[in-house]
N, C-alpha and C positions, 0 to 999 in steps of 0.2 A: 398286790396290787390287783389280783381276783377281787379281793373284800371290796375295792371301791367300783365294780362293776353292777349297775343293776339295772333293770328294767326301764329306767329313764333313758336310756342309750336309745332307744325305738323311738325318742323326740327327736336325736338327729337325723336318722333314718327319715323319718316324717319330714323333717325341714327338709332335705335335699330330694324326697321326693315330690315334695310339693314344686319346689322350684324347677324340677324336669318335666313335671304337668305343665308349667307355663310355656317351657321351650321346645313343647312335644314334636313340634313340626319338622323342628331341627335334628330331634333326634330320631323320628320315626322314619325318616326317608332313607337314610344311609343304610341301616341295617337289612332292609326290605329290596333294595336294589344291589347291595353288594354280593349277595349269591348269586342274583342272576348274571352280576357282569363275571364273575369267577366261573361260572358254571357255562357261560356262553364262551369265555376265553379258553378254557383249559377241557371242560367236557366237550365242547363241540370241536375247538381246536385242535387244542393236542390228542383230544379221544378221536381224532379222525384219524391221527397215525397211531394212536394207543386203543384200540379199539375195547380191549378186555386185559384184565390183569388175573393173575394169581393170589388168591388170597386165602391163606389157611387153607388149603387143600381144594378151592373152589375158585372155580374162574368167574368173576363178575365183571361188568362194565365199569369202564374207567372212572365214570361218571359217577354211577352209585359209589365208587372207593373214594374220591374225592369229598362227595356231598358231606358225611359225617365230619371228615378232616378240617373243614372249613366250619361248620358246627362249633368244633373244637377250639379252633384258633379266634371265631369269635368271641367265645366264653373269655378266652383269654384277654385278649385286646382291650375289651370292655372294661372288664374287671382292673387289668392292671394301668391302664391307663386314666380311670377314675380316681385310683386311689395314688397315683403319682401327680401328673400334671394339675388335676382339678380339685387334689386333697392341698397340694403346694398353694394353688391360689386361693384356695380359704383360709390356708393358714395364714401365709405371709402376705398377700396382695389385700384380699377382702378382710383379714382381721376377722372373719367368723369365728374361728375358736375362742378369741379376746373378749367377745361378747358372750358366747353362749358361758365361757366358763365361771361369769358371774352370777350364774344361775345355781341353782342344787345339784347341777349336773358337776361331774367329775372328768377329768382329765381322760381317764381310762372309759368313762360314758361315751365321750365324745370319738374315742378311737375305735370302741366298738359299733357305735353308730356310723361311722366311715366304713368299715370292714362290711358291715350287714348292708349298706348302700351299694357298695362295689362289687359285692355277689351278686346283689337284686339287678344293678346294671348288666351284668354277664349272661343273667338268665333272661332278662329280656330280648338283649341284643339276639341270643339263641333263640327263644323263641318266634321272634321276629324272623330269623334266616330259616328257621323251619317252614314257616309259611312260603316264602318264597320255592325254599327247596323240594315243600310237596305239590307245587304247580307241576314240578316234572316227574312226578312219581317216583322219588327217589329215596322213601321213608316207609318202611313196613312198621303199618300199624297192627294191634294196640301199643308194640314195644317201644317203639318210638316215644309214646307219651312217657316215658321213663327218664328220657332225656334230659325234661323240665327240672323234676328234682335234683338230677343227679349234676345238672349246670351250677345248681346252688351251692352245692359241695364244690366242686370243680372252682367256682368264683370266689370261693373263701381264701380257698388256697393261694391263688395267685393275687386276691386283693392282700392277703396278710405280706405277701412277697413282695409287693408295689409300697405296703407302709414301711416295711423295711426299709428300703432303698428311698422314701419320703425323708426319713428321719437322718439319712447319712450325707444325703447330696450338699454341698452349699449354694447351687442356685436351681432353677428351673432348666437352664440351659445341660446341666450336668444327667441329667435324666436321658441324655444320648449314650452316655455309655451303656447302662444296664440294657436300652433298647437295642443299641446294635449286638452287645455281647452276649445279652441273655434269650430275649423276646424274638428276634430276629432268626435266630441260630433255632430256637424251638419251631418257628413258624414252618422254618424248611425243612430240619431234619427229624420230626417226630413222626413219621408216618405219615402227614397229613397229604402229601402230593405221591409219595410210592412207598411201595410196603419196604420196609425194612430189611427183609431178605435179600434185597438186591447190596446193601451196604456190605462193606468189610468186616470181617469178627469185631476189631478191636473199635471201628465207628458205632456197630450195631450195640455193642456195650455200654457207649457212651450214650446212645439215643433212649436207651432202656433204663437211664438214669433220670430224662428229664420227665418233669410230671407231665407236659402234655404229652407225650407218648401215653402214658397211661389214660389220660382223658379221651383222646381219639379213639383208643380200642376200645373204651367201654361204647362209647358213641357210634364206633362203625357197627359193633356187635348187636347194639339195638336197633339202627338202622335196618340191620339187615334182617331183623326178628329173631334172633338169637338170644342165649343168654348161657354161654358155655362156663363150666366150671373155674376156669383159668381167669375169670373177670374178677373172683374175689381177691386175687396176688394183686390187680391194679386199685381194687378199691380200697384195700388194707394199705396199700402206697399213699391215697390218698388222705384215707381216716387218721393215720398215724402222722400224717404229716402238716395237716391245715391248723392244727391245735397249736402247737409247738412253734408254728412258721406266726401265725396270728400274736401269740402271746410275746412274741421277741419283738414284732412291729410296735404291738402297743409300749414295750418296755423302751425301746429305741425311741418312738414320738415322746414318751415322758421324757427322758433325759434331756432332748432337745428342746422343748419347750419349757421344763422349768429349768431356770437356770439360778 
């Protein structure tokens, strides 16, 4: 399978990028306005009730706590939905893959291009959200600059997981199951809106096994201008998981497409 992957996969990435640039108006506004709405609702609304939280021995404002959590969830949502709903549409309804496979590109090239674009979409969304969050003065520079390259790695992880589900679901409506059973629990219980310390021990253990927990932890430390040694564990989790998840997604997609 790996032997069939080539640099031609970048052409699939380029094709998706060109479509994105044509529809940039509808893709640009939501990621810019979303952090403003979240920060107004949670930072000012909930933040009026919970002004400060204790995080790893330091007291920070609630808005400063949730801001990097929003960045992490933005990467997850953008990458996951791109390689589930959008990839399924290109595969099943638009028959884009049928057209591409008639060229010198292999199925593996197509899937790698899809993965790369899913990760890129997550990075773009994260970058746009960083602009909105920066207006509130909630990012510490220059450490925050590391969030963008890291979001590409995180995006590859979620894009690979999404491709696995795309290969398995019988129809587009079935994506409701992984969204409800996996994405939404991560959104709510991965330390995005409250510190994991407030959870009971068993729930904290489960949360530590979720990929978004590690993404949120790294982005939060970078947002606060810190690079503690324990981030190596979170980084290792993602580095060791990204390649197997991505290869599994490619393998499953090949099984689905090759009858």
